[in-house]
matplotlib code that plots the C-alpha trace (Angstrom):
import matplotlib.pyplot as plt

x = [-22.7, -24.0, -22.1, -24.5, -25.6, -22.1, -21.6, -19.5, -15.9, -14.7, -11.5, -9.5, -7.8, -5.1, -4.5, -8.0, -10.1, -9.3, -12.2, -12.6, -15.7, -16.9, -19.7, -18.0, -16.2, -17.1, -14.5, -13.3, -11.0, -8.4, -6.4, -4.8, -5.7, -2.0, -2.0, -5.6, -9.1, -12.1, -14.3, -12.7, -14.3, -17.8, -17.2, -16.1, -19.2, -21.3, -19.8, -20.4, -24.0, -24.5, -23.2, -25.7, -28.2, -31.9, -32.6, -29.7, -29.9, -29.3, -25.9, -25.0, -26.2, -24.1, -21.0, -21.4, -21.1, -17.6, -16.8, -14.2, -12.1, -9.5, -6.5, -2.8, -1.0, 2.1, -0.1, -0.9, -3.7, -5.6, -5.2, -6.4, -9.4, -10.4, -10.1, -11.7, -15.0, -15.3, -13.8, -11.5, -11.9, -14.2, -11.9, -11.0, -8.0, -6.0, -4.8, -2.0, -1.4, -0.8, 2.8, 4.8, 6.0, 8.2, 11.7, 13.3, 11.7, 12.7, 16.4, 15.9, 13.8, 14.6, 13.5, 10.1, 9.8, 11.1, 8.6, 5.6, 6.3, 8.1, 7.1, 3.5, 3.6, 5.0, 2.3, -0.4, 0.8, 0.9, -2.7, -3.8, -2.2, -4.0, -7.4, -6.9, -6.6, -3.7, -4.3, -2.4, -2.1, 0.9, 1.4, 5.0, 6.9, 9.3, 11.8, 12.7, 14.8, 17.0, 19.0, 18.1, 20.6, 18.1, 15.1, 12.3, 12.5, 11.4, 10.3, 13.4, 15.6, 17.6, 16.2, 18.6, 16.7, 18.6, 16.4, 15.2, 11.6, 12.6, 14.4, 11.2, 9.4, 12.2, 12.2, 8.4, 8.4, 11.2, 9.2, 6.0, 8.0, 9.6, 6.2, 4.8, 7.9, 7.4, 3.7, 3.2, 0.0, -1.5, -0.3, -0.8, 0.5, 1.0, 3.2, 2.2, 5.2, 3.5, 5.3, 3.9, 0.1, -1.5, -4.8, -8.1, -11.5, -13.1, -16.1, -13.9, -15.3, -12.2, -8.5, -5.2, -5.3, -2.0, -1.8, 0.7, 2.9, 2.6, 5.7, 4.9, 5.3, 1.8, -0.2, 2.4, 1.8, -2.0, -1.6, 0.5, -2.0, -4.9, -3.0, -2.6, 1.2, 2.4, 5.9, 6.5, 8.9, 9.0, 12.4, 13.5, 16.1, 18.9, 19.0, 22.2, 20.8, 21.4, 17.9, 16.6, 16.3, 18.5, 15.6, 14.3, 12.0, 9.1, 6.3, 2.9, -0.3, -3.8, -5.2, -8.3, -5.9, -4.1, -7.4, -8.2, -4.9, -5.8, -9.0, -7.2, -4.7, -7.5, -9.1, -5.7, -5.7, -8.8, -8.5, -9.4, -6.6, -3.5, -1.1, 1.0, 1.3, 4.6, 6.3, 9.9, 9.4, 6.6, 6.1, 3.0, 4.3, 4.7, 5.5, 4.2, 5.0, 2.0, 2.9, 2.3, 5.8, 6.2, 8.6, 7.9, 10.5, 9.9, 9.8, 7.4, 5.1, 5.3, 4.4, 1.4, 0.1, 0.6, -1.7, -4.3, -4.4, -3.4, -1.1, 2.3, 4.7, 8.2, 10.9, 14.5, 17.0, 18.6, 20.9, 20.0, 18.0, 19.4, 17.7, 16.4, 17.2, 17.4, 14.8, 12.1, 10.1, 8.2, 8.2, 4.5, 4.5, 4.2, 1.2, -0.6, 0.1, -0.7, -3.2, -4.7, -3.6, -3.2, -2.9, -5.0, -5.3, -2.8, -0.9, -3.3, -6.3, -4.3, -3.6, -7.2, -8.7, -6.3, -7.1, -10.9, -10.5, -8.4, -10.7, -13.8, -12.0, -9.5, -8.9, -9.2, -11.7, -11.9, -13.5, -16.9, -19.7, -21.1, -17.9, -17.7, -18.5, -21.4, -20.1, -21.8]
y = [55.4, 51.9, 49.6, 46.7, 47.2, 46.9, 43.8, 41.0, 41.3, 38.3, 36.9, 34.1, 31.7, 29.5, 26.2, 25.8, 27.9, 27.9, 28.5, 32.2, 33.3, 36.3, 37.3, 40.1, 38.1, 35.6, 32.9, 31.4, 28.5, 27.3, 24.1, 21.3, 18.9, 17.7, 17.6, 18.4, 17.1, 18.6, 17.4, 19.9, 22.7, 21.1, 21.0, 24.6, 25.7, 23.6, 25.3, 28.7, 27.9, 26.6, 29.9, 32.0, 33.9, 32.9, 36.2, 35.8, 38.0, 36.6, 38.2, 36.4, 33.1, 33.7, 34.3, 30.8, 29.1, 28.5, 28.4, 25.6, 25.5, 22.9, 24.8, 24.2, 27.5, 26.5, 26.7, 30.4, 29.6, 27.8, 30.8, 33.1, 30.9, 31.5, 35.3, 35.5, 34.2, 37.3, 39.8, 42.8, 44.0, 41.1, 39.6, 42.1, 40.3, 37.1, 35.1, 33.0, 29.9, 27.2, 25.8, 22.7, 23.0, 20.2, 21.4, 17.9, 17.1, 20.5, 19.6, 16.5, 18.0, 21.7, 22.3, 21.0, 23.5, 26.4, 25.7, 25.2, 27.9, 30.6, 30.2, 29.8, 33.0, 34.9, 33.6, 34.4, 38.0, 38.4, 37.3, 39.4, 42.4, 41.6, 41.5, 44.5, 42.6, 44.4, 43.2, 40.2, 38.5, 36.1, 33.0, 33.1, 31.3, 31.7, 29.6, 32.9, 33.8, 30.7, 30.5, 33.9, 36.0, 36.9, 35.1, 36.1, 37.0, 40.5, 41.2, 43.4, 40.2, 39.7, 37.0, 34.1, 30.8, 27.5, 25.2, 25.4, 25.6, 28.7, 30.2, 29.9, 32.0, 34.6, 34.8, 35.1, 37.9, 39.7, 39.5, 40.8, 43.6, 44.5, 44.7, 46.9, 49.2, 49.3, 50.3, 51.9, 53.6, 50.3, 47.3, 46.6, 43.4, 41.8, 38.9, 36.7, 34.8, 31.8, 30.1, 26.6, 26.2, 23.5, 22.2, 21.9, 23.5, 22.9, 21.1, 18.3, 18.8, 20.1, 19.6, 18.8, 15.6, 15.3, 12.7, 10.0, 10.2, 13.6, 15.8, 17.9, 16.8, 17.3, 15.5, 12.7, 12.3, 12.3, 9.6, 7.5, 7.7, 6.8, 3.9, 5.4, 5.5, 2.2, 3.3, 2.1, 5.0, 8.6, 9.7, 12.9, 14.7, 15.7, 16.5, 18.6, 21.9, 25.0, 24.8, 23.9, 20.2, 20.0, 19.4, 22.0, 24.7, 26.0, 28.6, 26.9, 28.8, 27.5, 27.4, 29.4, 32.2, 31.9, 32.2, 35.3, 36.7, 36.4, 38.2, 41.1, 41.2, 41.4, 44.2, 45.9, 46.0, 48.1, 51.8, 53.0, 51.1, 53.0, 50.1, 51.3, 54.8, 54.2, 52.2, 53.3, 53.7, 54.3, 50.6, 49.4, 46.1, 44.8, 41.6, 40.4, 37.4, 35.3, 33.4, 33.3, 34.4, 31.2, 28.4, 24.7, 22.0, 18.7, 16.8, 19.3, 18.7, 15.0, 15.4, 17.7, 15.1, 12.3, 14.2, 14.9, 11.4, 9.1, 7.4, 6.2, 7.7, 6.2, 8.1, 7.6, 10.3, 10.2, 12.7, 16.2, 16.7, 18.9, 22.3, 22.3, 25.3, 25.3, 27.8, 29.7, 31.8, 34.8, 38.3, 38.9, 42.6, 44.3, 42.2, 42.9, 46.6, 47.2, 44.5, 43.8, 40.2, 38.0, 34.2, 33.4, 29.6, 27.7, 24.4, 22.3, 23.6, 23.0, 19.3, 18.8, 20.1, 18.1, 14.9, 15.7, 16.0, 12.9, 10.6, 11.8, 11.3, 8.4, 8.2, 11.9, 13.0, 9.4, 8.3, 6.7, 8.8, 5.8, 5.2, 8.8, 9.5, 12.0, 15.3, 16.1]
z = [0.8, 0.5, -1.9, -1.8, -5.4, -6.7, -8.9, -7.5, -8.3, -10.2, -8.8, -10.6, -8.2, -9.7, -7.9, -6.6, -4.2, -0.6, 1.8, 2.1, 4.0, 2.0, -0.2, -2.0, -4.6, -7.3, -7.5, -10.7, -10.0, -12.5, -11.8, -13.7, -10.8, -10.7, -6.8, -6.0, -6.2, -8.1, -5.3, -2.9, -4.8, -4.5, -0.7, -0.6, -2.5, -0.1, 2.9, 1.3, 0.6, 4.1, 5.5, 3.5, 5.6, 5.3, 3.5, 1.1, -2.0, -5.5, -5.5, -2.2, -3.7, -6.8, -4.6, -3.1, -6.5, -7.8, -11.5, -11.9, -15.0, -15.9, -17.2, -17.7, -16.9, -18.9, -22.0, -22.7, -25.1, -22.3, -19.9, -22.7, -23.1, -19.5, -19.7, -23.1, -21.6, -19.4, -21.8, -21.1, -17.5, -16.8, -14.1, -11.4, -9.9, -9.6, -6.6, -8.0, -5.8, -8.4, -8.1, -7.4, -3.8, -2.6, -1.7, -1.9, -5.3, -6.7, -6.2, -8.4, -11.2, -11.2, -14.9, -14.1, -11.2, -13.3, -16.1, -13.8, -11.3, -13.3, -16.9, -15.9, -13.9, -16.9, -19.2, -16.6, -16.2, -20.0, -20.4, -17.4, -19.0, -22.3, -20.6, -18.4, -15.1, -13.3, -9.7, -8.2, -4.9, -5.3, -3.2, -2.2, 0.5, 3.5, 1.5, -0.4, 2.6, 2.5, 5.7, 7.2, 9.1, 11.8, 13.5, 13.5, 9.9, 8.8, 5.1, 4.6, 4.8, 1.7, -0.7, -1.0, -1.5, -1.0, -3.2, -6.8, -5.3, -3.3, -6.2, -8.4, -5.8, -5.7, -9.5, -9.7, -7.1, -9.0, -12.3, -10.6, -8.9, -12.3, -13.9, -11.2, -11.7, -15.4, -15.2, -11.8, -12.7, -13.8, -11.7, -8.0, -6.5, -3.1, -2.4, 0.6, 1.9, 3.6, 6.4, 7.1, 6.5, 8.6, 9.9, 8.0, 7.9, 11.3, 9.7, 8.5, 5.0, 3.3, 4.0, 2.5, 0.4, -1.5, -4.3, -3.3, -0.3, 1.5, 1.2, 4.2, 7.9, 9.3, 6.5, 6.6, 10.4, 9.8, 7.1, 9.4, 12.2, 9.9, 8.3, 4.8, 5.1, 6.4, 7.6, 11.1, 11.7, 10.7, 9.2, 10.8, 8.6, 11.0, 14.7, 14.7, 13.6, 15.8, 17.3, 20.8, 20.1, 17.0, 14.6, 12.0, 13.3, 11.3, 11.9, 11.5, 10.8, 10.4, 6.9, 8.1, 9.1, 5.8, 3.9, 5.9, 4.9, 1.2, 1.7, 3.5, 0.6, -2.0, -0.1, -0.1, -3.9, -3.9, -5.1, -1.5, 0.1, 1.4, 1.8, -1.1, 0.2, 1.8, -1.0, -1.5, -5.3, -7.6, -8.0, -6.2, -5.0, -1.4, 0.3, 3.6, 5.9, 6.8, 10.0, 13.7, 14.7, 16.8, 15.7, 16.4, 15.9, 14.1, 17.4, 18.9, 16.0, 16.4, 20.1, 19.3, 16.8, 19.3, 21.7, 19.0, 17.5, 20.3, 17.8, 19.2, 16.6, 16.4, 14.6, 13.4, 12.9, 9.5, 7.7, 6.7, 3.6, 0.8, 0.7, 4.3, 6.5, 10.3, 11.3, 9.5, 12.0, 10.8, 12.1, 11.4, 12.6, 9.1, 8.0, 11.3, 11.1, 7.4, 6.5, 9.9, 9.7, 12.8, 12.9, 16.0, 15.9, 18.0, 17.2, 19.2, 17.1, 13.9, 14.9, 16.1, 12.9, 10.7, 12.6, 12.4, 8.6, 8.3, 10.5, 8.6, 5.3, 5.8, 2.1, 1.5, -1.1, -2.4, 0.8, 0.1, 1.5, 3.5, 5.5, 6.8, 10.4, 10.6, 12.2, 15.5]

ax = plt.figure().add_subplot(projection="3d")
ax.plot(x, y, z, "-o")
ax.set_aspect("equal")
plt.show()
């Protein structure tokens, strides 16, 4: 039976709208623009329009337009205002990405993290319930595992985060799971435990552009190579970890693979999906790792970026950073088996796409149009 005449499902994405190549959903983006740029959404819509076939239907064209709303998720009335516009049942599901996400910063201002990451999630769930929107894809993190007992890490690993940031993710997952247990006939939720997203859209049109100094390694290296961060040396936090070269190991996956994972998760919330059939209880809640299953050390990442950029990075080893764990490498088997997820892009591609984005946009989204290199 053809389903082409079905209306587009409206999906609310908190924390912006990553680039997802699909014409089955209508994206409503809500963001407070704390660490993001409104211009990124214009670029996402441009990419979606450019990908439309020549004979695109009106529905296809509508799917390429993103409705962007400025909203503070710590203010319940503002969330309610977004849902009210579409009425009960008007929004099919939510992808909840919005969060503060710097491990180091979370150890300094934990209350800020608990308010923004946990309280906001509770408010969002309450309003979703009010407006009959019981489907959620939650953006979680590998930090929920803390220092895991086994590598690679399966989803069955106990949750024991080491940092306030990681604890906000554990708390939010617990709240969502409790809600699914309380109303098993109503709620469906998937938690996606990201490992380390990297890279950029291959067009160079959209990429990570953190406000201020980047808190993550790859954007920091890109900023150093392009001259935005003037440090002459990279500070490496510790080289005495129980890893091959003593520096921390992380599992990097391309943002395009990550976007694909969200689409698979949305599909898994559909009534026809069978991913919840083997849940241990009535609660329709599941968590999946999104990673490659291949760990890379800090020094290996520096070397990969040296090859991609030609920049001669110098680094200095300093003491360990509070909240860091030695090795976070995913066991991605479950997501592959149940969602059909596979992170196919390699580290070389991630670095190449990141550098392509950074050279075309040396000042990120604030780069004047005239100074951009035209893409080939």
